[in-house]
C-alpha positions as CSV (number, residue, x, y, z in Angstrom):
1,X,26.6,-51.1,-82.2
2,X,27.0,-47.8,-80.4
3,X,24.3,-46.7,-78.0
4,X,23.7,-43.6,-75.8
5,X,21.5,-43.1,-72.8
6,X,20.5,-39.4,-72.3
7,X,18.8,-37.8,-69.3
8,X,16.6,-34.7,-69.2
9,X,19.2,-32.9,-67.0
10,X,21.8,-33.0,-69.7
11,X,23.8,-36.0,-68.5
12,X,24.4,-38.7,-71.1
13,X,26.2,-42.1,-71.1
14,X,27.8,-43.9,-74.0
15,X,27.8,-47.6,-74.2
16,X,26.9,-50.5,-76.6
17,X,23.5,-51.8,-77.8
18,X,22.7,-55.1,-76.3
19,X,19.1,-55.5,-77.5
20,X,17.0,-54.3,-80.3
21,X,18.1,-51.3,-82.4
22,X,16.1,-48.1,-82.3
23,X,15.0,-45.4,-79.7
24,X,13.4,-46.0,-76.3
25,X,11.7,-43.2,-74.2
26,X,10.7,-43.4,-70.6
27,X,11.3,-42.5,-67.0
28,X,14.7,-43.8,-65.9
29,X,14.6,-45.8,-62.6
30,X,16.9,-48.2,-60.9
31,X,16.3,-51.7,-59.4
32,X,18.7,-53.2,-56.8
33,X,17.7,-56.8,-57.3
34,X,20.7,-59.1,-57.9
35,X,18.5,-61.7,-59.7
36,X,15.0,-61.7,-61.3
37,X,15.8,-59.6,-64.3
38,X,13.4,-61.5,-66.4
39,X,10.6,-61.0,-64.0
40,X,11.5,-57.3,-63.9
41,X,11.4,-57.1,-67.7
42,X,8.0,-58.7,-68.0
43,X,6.3,-56.9,-65.0
44,X,3.6,-54.6,-66.3
45,X,4.3,-52.2,-63.4
46,X,7.4,-51.1,-65.4
47,X,5.4,-49.9,-68.4
48,X,6.7,-46.5,-69.4
49,X,10.0,-46.9,-67.6
50,X,13.7,-47.5,-68.6
51,X,15.0,-49.8,-65.9
52,X,18.6,-49.7,-64.7
53,X,19.9,-52.8,-62.9
54,X,22.5,-51.9,-60.3
55,X,24.0,-55.4,-60.1
56,X,27.2,-55.2,-62.2
57,X,26.5,-58.3,-64.3
58,X,23.0,-59.3,-65.6
59,X,22.0,-62.3,-67.5
60,X,24.3,-65.0,-66.2
61,X,21.5,-67.6,-65.9
62,X,19.8,-66.7,-69.1
63,X,16.1,-66.6,-69.6
64,X,13.4,-69.3,-68.9
65,X,9.8,-69.4,-70.1
66,X,8.7,-70.2,-66.5
67,X,9.9,-66.9,-65.2
68,X,7.8,-64.4,-67.2
69,X,5.2,-62.3,-65.4
70,X,3.1,-61.4,-68.4
71,X,3.0,-62.1,-72.2
72,X,6.3,-60.5,-72.8
73,X,8.6,-57.6,-71.8
74,X,6.9,-54.5,-70.6
75,X,9.8,-52.1,-69.9
76,X,10.4,-49.1,-72.2
77,X,14.1,-49.8,-72.1
78,X,16.9,-51.6,-70.2
79,X,20.3,-50.4,-68.8
80,X,23.0,-52.7,-67.5
81,X,26.7,-52.5,-66.7
82,X,27.5,-55.8,-68.3
83,X,25.4,-58.5,-70.0
84,X,26.6,-62.1,-69.6
85,X,27.5,-63.7,-73.0
86,X,26.5,-67.1,-71.7
87,X,23.5,-68.6,-69.9
88,X,24.6,-71.0,-67.1
89,X,21.4,-72.6,-66.2
90,X,19.8,-75.9,-67.2
91,X,16.4,-74.1,-67.3
92,X,17.5,-71.5,-69.8
93,X,15.9,-71.1,-73.2
94,X,18.6,-68.7,-74.4
95,X,20.7,-65.7,-73.4
96,X,19.4,-62.4,-72.1
97,X,20.7,-60.6,-75.1
98,X,18.9,-62.9,-77.5
99,X,15.7,-62.4,-75.4
100,X,16.0,-58.6,-75.6
101,X,16.6,-58.7,-79.4
102,X,13.8,-61.1,-80.1
103,X,11.3,-59.1,-78.1
104,X,12.3,-55.7,-79.4
105,X,13.6,-54.2,-76.2
106,X,16.1,-51.4,-76.7
107,X,18.9,-51.8,-74.2
108,X,22.4,-50.5,-73.5
109,X,25.4,-52.1,-71.8
110,X,28.7,-50.7,-70.8
111,X,27.2,-47.9,-68.7
112,X,28.6,-46.9,-65.3
113,X,25.4,-47.9,-63.5
114,X,26.8,-46.8,-60.1
115,X,27.3,-43.3,-61.3
116,X,23.9,-43.3,-63.0
117,X,22.2,-44.5,-59.8
118,X,23.9,-41.8,-57.7
119,X,22.5,-39.2,-60.1
120,X,19.0,-40.7,-59.8
121,X,19.2,-41.0,-56.0
122,X,20.4,-37.4,-55.7
123,X,18.2,-35.6,-58.3
124,X,15.4,-38.2,-58.4
125,X,14.2,-40.3,-61.3
126,X,14.0,-38.5,-64.5
127,X,13.0,-38.8,-68.1
128,X,15.4,-40.3,-70.5
129,X,16.1,-41.8,-74.0
130,X,18.2,-44.7,-75.2
131,X,19.3,-44.4,-78.9
132,X,21.3,-46.9,-80.8
133,X,23.6,-46.4,-83.8
134,X,24.9,-43.1,-84.9
135,X,23.1,-40.7,-82.6
136,X,23.8,-37.2,-81.3
137,X,23.8,-37.1,-77.5
138,X,22.7,-33.5,-77.4
139,X,19.7,-34.3,-79.6
140,X,18.8,-37.2,-77.4
141,X,18.9,-34.9,-74.3
142,X,16.5,-32.6,-76.0
143,X,14.3,-35.5,-76.9
144,X,14.4,-36.7,-73.3
145,X,13.1,-33.3,-72.2
146,X,10.1,-33.8,-74.4
147,X,9.1,-37.2,-73.0
148,X,5.8,-37.0,-71.2
149,X,6.2,-37.4,-67.4
150,X,4.7,-40.3,-65.5
151,X,2.7,-38.1,-63.2
152,X,-0.8,-37.6,-64.3
153,X,-0.7,-40.3,-67.0
154,X,-3.0,-43.3,-67.1
155,X,-0.7,-46.2,-68.0
156,X,-3.0,-48.9,-66.8
157,X,-5.3,-49.0,-69.9
158,X,-2.4,-50.1,-72.1
159,X,-1.5,-53.1,-69.9
160,X,-4.8,-54.4,-68.7
161,X,-6.7,-57.2,-70.3
162,X,-9.5,-56.3,-72.7
163,X,-12.0,-59.1,-71.8
164,X,-12.6,-61.1,-68.6
165,X,-10.9,-64.4,-68.3
166,X,-10.7,-67.3,-65.8
167,X,-7.6,-68.5,-64.0
168,X,-7.1,-71.3,-64.1
169,X,-8.9,-71.8,-67.4
170,X,-11.8,-74.3,-67.3
171,X,-10.2,-77.8,-67.4
172,X,-6.7,-76.4,-67.0
173,X,-4.3,-75.4,-64.3
174,X,-3.3,-71.9,-65.0
175,X,-0.4,-71.5,-67.4
176,X,1.1,-74.8,-66.2
177,X,4.3,-73.1,-65.3
178,X,5.6,-72.5,-61.8
179,X,8.8,-70.7,-60.9
180,X,11.7,-72.7,-59.5
181,X,11.2,-73.1,-55.7
182,X,7.5,-72.5,-55.9
183,X,5.9,-73.5,-52.5
184,X,2.5,-75.2,-52.3
185,X,0.0,-73.5,-50.1
186,X,-1.6,-75.1,-47.1
187,X,-4.9,-76.9,-47.4
188,X,-8.0,-74.8,-46.9
189,X,-11.1,-75.3,-44.7
190,X,-13.7,-74.5,-47.5
191,X,-15.7,-77.3,-48.9
192,X,-15.8,-75.5,-52.3
193,X,-13.2,-73.4,-54.1
194,X,-13.3,-69.8,-53.2
195,X,-14.2,-67.3,-56.0
196,X,-12.1,-64.2,-56.4
197,X,-12.9,-61.4,-58.8
198,X,-9.6,-59.6,-59.7
199,X,-9.0,-56.3,-61.3
200,X,-6.2,-56.3,-63.8
201,X,-4.3,-53.1,-63.5
202,X,-1.2,-54.9,-64.8
203,X,-1.5,-58.2,-63.0
204,X,1.5,-60.3,-62.4
205,X,1.1,-64.0,-63.1
206,X,2.7,-65.1,-59.9
207,X,-0.1,-63.5,-57.9
208,X,-2.5,-65.6,-59.9
209,X,-0.3,-68.7,-59.2
210,X,-0.4,-68.0,-55.5
211,X,-4.1,-67.6,-55.3
212,X,-4.5,-70.8,-57.4
213,X,-2.2,-72.6,-55.1
214,X,-4.6,-71.9,-52.3
215,X,-7.4,-73.6,-54.3
216,X,-9.1,-70.4,-55.4
217,X,-10.8,-69.9,-58.7
218,X,-10.0,-66.4,-60.1
219,X,-11.9,-64.4,-62.7
220,X,-9.8,-61.5,-64.0
221,X,-11.6,-58.3,-65.1
222,X,-10.3,-55.4,-67.2
223,X,-9.3,-52.3,-65.2
224,X,-12.3,-50.3,-66.4
225,X,-14.9,-53.0,-65.8
226,X,-17.8,-51.6,-63.6
227,X,-17.6,-52.9,-60.0
228,X,-21.1,-54.4,-60.4
229,X,-19.7,-56.7,-63.1
230,X,-17.4,-58.2,-60.5
231,X,-20.0,-58.3,-57.8
232,X,-22.4,-60.0,-60.2
233,X,-20.4,-63.3,-59.9
234,X,-20.9,-63.3,-56.2
235,X,-17.2,-63.4,-55.4
236,X,-15.9,-64.4,-52.0
237,X,-13.3,-61.7,-52.3
238,X,-12.1,-59.0,-54.7
239,X,-8.4,-58.5,-55.5
240,X,-6.9,-55.2,-56.7
241,X,-3.7,-55.9,-58.6
242,X,-0.3,-54.2,-59.1
243,X,0.2,-51.9,-62.1
244,X,2.2,-49.0,-63.6
245,X,2.3,-45.3,-63.0
246,X,0.4,-42.7,-61.0
247,X,-2.8,-43.8,-59.2
248,X,-4.2,-40.2,-59.1
249,X,-5.7,-40.2,-62.7
250,X,-7.4,-43.6,-62.2
251,X,-10.8,-42.1,-61.3
252,X,-12.6,-45.1,-62.7
253,X,-10.5,-47.6,-60.6
254,X,-11.0,-45.5,-57.4
255,X,-14.8,-45.3,-57.9
256,X,-15.0,-49.0,-58.5
257,X,-12.9,-49.7,-55.4
258,X,-15.3,-47.5,-53.3
259,X,-18.3,-49.6,-54.6
260,X,-16.6,-52.9,-53.7
261,X,-15.6,-51.5,-50.3
262,X,-19.2,-50.5,-49.5
263,X,-20.4,-53.9,-50.6
264,X,-18.5,-55.3,-47.6
265,X,-16.7,-57.9,-49.6
266,X,-13.2,-58.9,-48.5
267,X,-10.7,-56.9,-50.5
268,X,-7.0,-57.3,-50.9
269,X,-4.8,-54.9,-52.8
270,X,-1.1,-55.1,-53.8
271,X,1.1,-52.2,-55.0
272,X,-1.0,-50.0,-57.3
273,X,-4.0,-51.8,-55.9
274,X,-2.9,-50.7,-52.5
275,X,-2.8,-47.1,-53.7
276,X,-6.1,-47.3,-55.4
277,X,-7.7,-48.7,-52.3
278,X,-6.1,-46.0,-50.2
279,X,-7.6,-43.3,-52.5
280,X,-11.0,-45.1,-52.3
281,X,-10.7,-45.0,-48.5
282,X,-10.2,-41.3,-48.5
283,X,-6.4,-40.9,-48.6
284,X,-4.1,-39.2,-51.1
285,X,-0.8,-40.3,-52.8
286,X,2.4,-38.5,-53.7
287,X,5.4,-39.2,-55.9
288,X,8.6,-40.5,-54.2
289,X,12.0,-39.0,-55.2
290,X,13.4,-42.2,-56.6
291,X,10.9,-44.9,-55.5
292,X,11.5,-48.4,-54.1
293,X,12.6,-51.1,-56.6
294,X,14.4,-54.2,-55.5
295,X,14.1,-57.4,-53.5
296,X,15.7,-56.4,-50.2
297,X,13.5,-53.8,-48.6
298,X,12.8,-54.2,-44.9
299,X,9.2,-53.7,-43.8
300,X,7.9,-53.6,-40.2
301,X,4.5,-54.8,-39.0
302,X,3.3,-52.0,-36.7
303,X,1.3,-54.4,-34.5
304,X,4.0,-56.9,-33.7
305,X,7.3,-55.2,-34.6
306,X,8.1,-58.2,-36.9
307,X,10.3,-57.3,-39.8
308,X,10.0,-59.0,-43.2
309,X,12.3,-58.5,-46.2
310,X,10.2,-57.7,-49.3
311,X,10.2,-57.2,-53.0
312,X,9.1,-53.8,-54.1
313,X,8.4,-51.8,-57.3
314,X,6.7,-48.4,-57.0
315,X,7.3,-44.7,-57.5
316,X,4.3,-43.4,-55.5
317,X,3.3,-43.7,-51.9
318,X,0.3,-43.1,-49.6
319,X,0.3,-40.0,-47.4
320,X,-0.4,-41.2,-43.9
321,X,-1.6,-37.7,-42.8
322,X,-4.4,-37.9,-45.3
323,X,-5.9,-41.1,-44.0
324,X,-9.3,-41.0,-42.1
325,X,-9.7,-42.4,-38.6
326,X,-11.1,-45.7,-39.8
327,X,-8.0,-46.6,-41.7
328,X,-5.0,-48.1,-39.9
329,X,-1.4,-48.2,-41.0
330,X,-0.2,-51.8,-40.6
331,X,3.2,-51.8,-42.2
332,X,6.1,-49.3,-42.5
333,X,9.2,-49.1,-44.7
334,X,12.3,-49.2,-42.5
335,X,14.3,-47.3,-45.1
336,X,12.3,-44.1,-45.1
337,X,9.2,-44.7,-42.9
338,X,6.8,-44.6,-45.8
339,X,3.4,-46.5,-45.6
340,X,3.7,-50.1,-46.7
341,X,0.3,-51.5,-45.5
342,X,-3.2,-50.4,-44.6
343,X,-6.3,-51.9,-43.0
344,X,-9.9,-50.6,-42.9
345,X,-11.3,-51.0,-39.4
346,X,-15.0,-51.2,-40.5
347,X,-14.7,-53.1,-43.7
348,X,-12.8,-56.4,-44.5
349,X,-10.2,-54.7,-46.6
350,X,-6.5,-54.5,-46.4
351,X,-3.6,-53.8,-48.8
352,X,0.2,-53.7,-49.0
353,X,2.5,-51.6,-51.1
354,X,5.1,-54.4,-51.6
355,X,4.9,-57.7,-53.4
356,X,4.1,-60.7,-51.2
357,X,4.2,-63.0,-54.2
358,X,7.9,-62.2,-54.7
359,X,9.0,-63.2,-58.2
360,X,11.6,-61.9,-57.9
361,X,12.2,-61.5,-54.3
362,X,11.8,-63.2,-50.9
363,X,8.7,-64.9,-49.7
364,X,8.6,-63.5,-46.2
365,X,5.2,-61.9,-46.8
366,X,3.5,-64.9,-48.4
367,X,1.3,-65.1,-45.3
368,X,-0.8,-62.3,-46.6
369,X,-2.4,-64.6,-49.2
370,X,-3.5,-66.9,-46.3
371,X,-4.8,-63.8,-44.4
372,X,-7.0,-63.0,-47.5
373,X,-8.2,-66.6,-47.7
374,X,-9.0,-66.6,-44.0
375,X,-11.1,-63.4,-44.4
376,X,-13.0,-64.9,-47.3
377,X,-13.6,-68.2,-45.5
378,X,-15.2,-66.5,-42.5
379,X,-17.8,-65.2,-44.9
380,X,-18.1,-68.1,-47.3
381,X,-21.5,-69.7,-47.6
């Protein structure tokens, strides 16, 4: 079936449909990961976005139930140069194309993704539309220009859980599924399991798996839950999760993060959680031209000079000039010098912009989970 991707600047690309039929609207972004497409598709941080994979062929190892990061695909649409017609993997439950069709993801193949990525790098990410079947490219361009921008929108409410839940469930062991190559965590000193209260702004399952691997019990709360609900369970620590979109309109999340911060409970934030915590600590954020999305981004620790290769997925960043004196920058992106990590000097709170849980991506930063556990254990009763 014919398909067209149209951008708000008037550019359009003809290809073939490789997923569900219909129309998809969103912000068009690109991801440089060579693998991990299923994790990308199911990451709630991509809500509202049409994701372009820069690797020429996608889907060669199919899809596996162990690799999902949420209940199903979260992307608005998907763009690839070529989809593999086969799945060469003993773990596979089917091909990528079958997965896209079954889950209603509108996708296009046959697009010159190098040319598209150059446009997005030069002009910045922009609104777009994928249409399948007999569509008029000019009409799709006009439709793309009417798509609501990501800036100023609250995308978290649509991806957060609606009721608190425990992970692992009582009597269970999480979802019982671990990604291939999952590494056990070291044993802990605590005589009892540490309790973590986690805000779900679009929480990835592998974060929960990593916390569980350290022997923690996690209760996950909706994004809008009052901070006092989390503090009422007397947690050893509070976790602020990843999630989609602009942190600026999330007044409720920032207010709750301030309350938790003032309670002097250990706090760890990842991605959107990092940005929310930065706002709670007095900083501001801004939109990047084309963001950081991929599994190969070098980040430097400011205290040691050590470089770690990281998995990233964000379109906003923290302005270092806006940070108060009691907030320290701990990590920097070596591509563009943007802030990748923060630490509060008076409260036991720290955060990183990237994804130490990987999935997809390297595990260089997995030590951050141990750092969070160490902080909690120092205060555990």
